[in-house]
C-alpha positions in Angstrom: 0.0 0.0 0.0 1.4 3.4 -1.0 1.4 6.5 1.1 0.0 9.8 -0.2 3.1 11.8 0.2 1.2 15.1 0.2 -1.1 14.0 2.9 1.9 12.8 4.9 3.6 16.2 4.6 0.5 17.9 5.6 0.0 15.7 8.7 3.7 16.3 9.7 3.2 20.0 9.3 -0.1 20.1 11.3 1.5 17.9 14.1 4.3 20.6 14.7 6.6 17.7 15.5 10.2 17.6 14.5 11.6 14.6 12.6 13.4 13.5 15.8 10.2 13.6 17.7 8.4 11.5 15.0 11.3 9.1 15.0 11.1 8.7 18.7 7.3 8.2 18.7 7.1 5.7 15.9 10.4 4.0 16.7 11.7 3.8 13.2 14.7 5.2 11.4 14.8 8.7 9.9 15.6 7.2 6.5 12.3 5.2 6.5 10.3 8.3 7.4 12.0 10.4 4.8 11.5 7.7 2.2 7.8 7.5 3.1 7.6 11.3 2.9 9.4 11.8 -0.4 9.2 8.6 -2.5 5.8 8.1 -4.1 6.9 4.6 -5.2 7.7 3.5 -1.7 5.3 1.0 -0.3 5.8 0.6 3.5 4.3 -2.1 5.6 0.8 -1.7 7.1 2.5 -1.6 10.5 4.7 1.4 9.4 1.7 3.3 8.0 -0.3 2.5 11.2 2.5 3.8 13.4 2.9 7.0 11.4 -0.9 7.5 11.4 -1.1 7.1 15.2 1.9 9.3 15.8 0.4 12.1 13.6 -3.1 11.6 14.9 -4.6 10.9 11.4 -6.3 7.8 10.0 -4.5 5.2 7.9 -7.1 6.1 5.2 -6.0 9.7 5.2 -2.3 8.7 4.7 -3.2 6.3 1.9 -6.1 7.9 0.1 -5.5 9.0 -3.5 -2.2 7.1 -3.7 
């Protein structure tokens, strides 16, 4: 399942969290988060998408819609 990179960027901006805070919250590498944010061809696991959604207080559907 692909992430909608635009929605991910918006969710990050709305959260007012730094990349380091997101990394700490979701317990994943900075490289994975950056790849999810910038590579529209990247297909992370559902667990990764779920962790990002929970940390950013958005739904999984929001992060994946229109991808």
